[in-house]
N, C-alpha and C positions, 0 to 999 in steps of 0.2 A: 512462174517464179518471178520475184521482182527484181530489177534489174537496180544495182548499189553502186552511184560514183562515191569512189572515193579520189580526195582532193588533198594535193599537197600543200598545202598552206599557206608556208611562207611563200613556196616558188613563185605559187599566182600571185600572191600580197604583190612581188613582186614584176611582180611581167604587166601588171597596170600601174600606169601612171596618175594617176588618183590616190587608186590605194596606196602603193609606194609616197604618196604628198602627206598622207593621209598618218604612215608610221611614219616617216619624220617628223611632223611638225604637230603630231598629237602624242599621241600613244601606242605600243601592242594592241593591248585592251580596244582600239577605238578602231583600228588598220580592221581586225579581226568579225568585228561588229559589226564595218561597216564588206565585207566580203561575206559576213554572215547573212545578211541583209541581201544585198547584192546575188544572193544564191538561191536563195530561195524560192524564186519565182517556178527555177526547176522543181524545184521537193512540192511546190503547190499545185502545176501545171501536171505534170507529167506522172506523178508518185511514185517517184524512187526516191528511193531512198538515197540520201547521202552525209558523207561521215567527211568533215574537214579537220585532215591530222599533221599537228604540230609536234612539231622536237619538245621533249614538255621537260620538267626535274620531278626531282623524288623517286618514290622508289619503286608505284606502281602510275599505271597507266589510270587519268585521271578521264573522263568522261564529265564534259556538262554541253548544259540543255541552253539553248536558250526558250523555249517550250518544253513544253508540256508531249510534244511529239519523239515519241522516239523514234521516228525513223528517220529524227534529221540531228545530229549528231558533232559536236566539236572531241576529239579525242587528242587528250597530251601524254607521248610515252613516256614511258621513265628515263630518266640520266642515260641508261647504261644504251638505250636504243634510240635509233633516231628513226622522225617522220618515214623515209626512206627504207627505213630496214620494218618497219610496223607494216607498211603499203604492202613488201615483198614476201613477206610470214603469211598478211592474212588473204594474196592471190592464191600462194599455194595450199592453204587448209582449208580453202572456201573454190578451188576449179570446179564446180558445177554450177556456183554461182554465174548469174550475170552481173561483170563488175569490169567499168572503166572507171580508168584509173585518166586525171587529169592533174600534167605537168609540164615542165615546159624543160625537166630533167629527161635526156634523150639517155639514157643508162638505166633508171628507171623505169621511162617508158619500154625497152627494151627488155627486160626482164622481165615487168608487169603483162606485158604478149605473150614470155613464153610460157608462163607459166595459162598461158589460154585468157588474161583478160584483153579487156580492149584498152585500147590509150589516144588520149587528145588532149592537146596542145590548151593553153589555159587562155587565147583567141578564143578556141574551137567555142568550148567551155561559157566562153562570157557574153558570144555570140548566143549557142542555146538558150542561155539563160535571158535573154535580151530579144531572146522570140517566146519565148516562154510568159515574160512581163505581156509580149502582146498578144498574145493570146488569152490570158487573165483577162487583162482590156476588155479586151475582144466581146468575150465568154460574160464577161460584168455584161458589159451592153446589151448583149442579146437581153438578157434576166432581164432589166432595169426595161426596154423597151416592151417582151412578154405582159413583166406583171403591168407595167403603164396602162396596157389594151385591155389586160382582162380588169384592170381597176372603171377605164369608163365603161366595159358592157355592166360590171355589178358592183356599181356605186350604190353604198348604201344609205352612203345622202341625198340621193338621187327625189326623192319624195318631199326632202323638207321645206317647205319655204322661211326664205332666213325674212 
């Protein structure tokens, strides 16, 4: 069973000084994009499904993806449903799934854990992302070193005189 992290989008953006600065200086879209880029290593390194939930507008739930990956999404709730309400309902309907809710909203965290989900703070989420980023860099370095050794052993250009 895949692990799934639900991120309380605006709450987590406001919990990070640099994201909050982007939000006040540039635009909401810039802050959302920065958050998405910041959390991508968790998805890529750990293989977790990652969903960032925002309060939305309109009549329906809107799902956006910055890539073709179905396992990394941004959800915008309809205007009559808050992000917190969506996350709570998701936890209720998916009790058998391994869900973690990332938010500094203590009430949301308490509610999510009541329904069997785990809860982590925004700081824990950012630490997880930083650790995953380091893991990706380490793995990439190992792959490059291995490829270099293989290339040196099997260099197809070695018999050609220059």
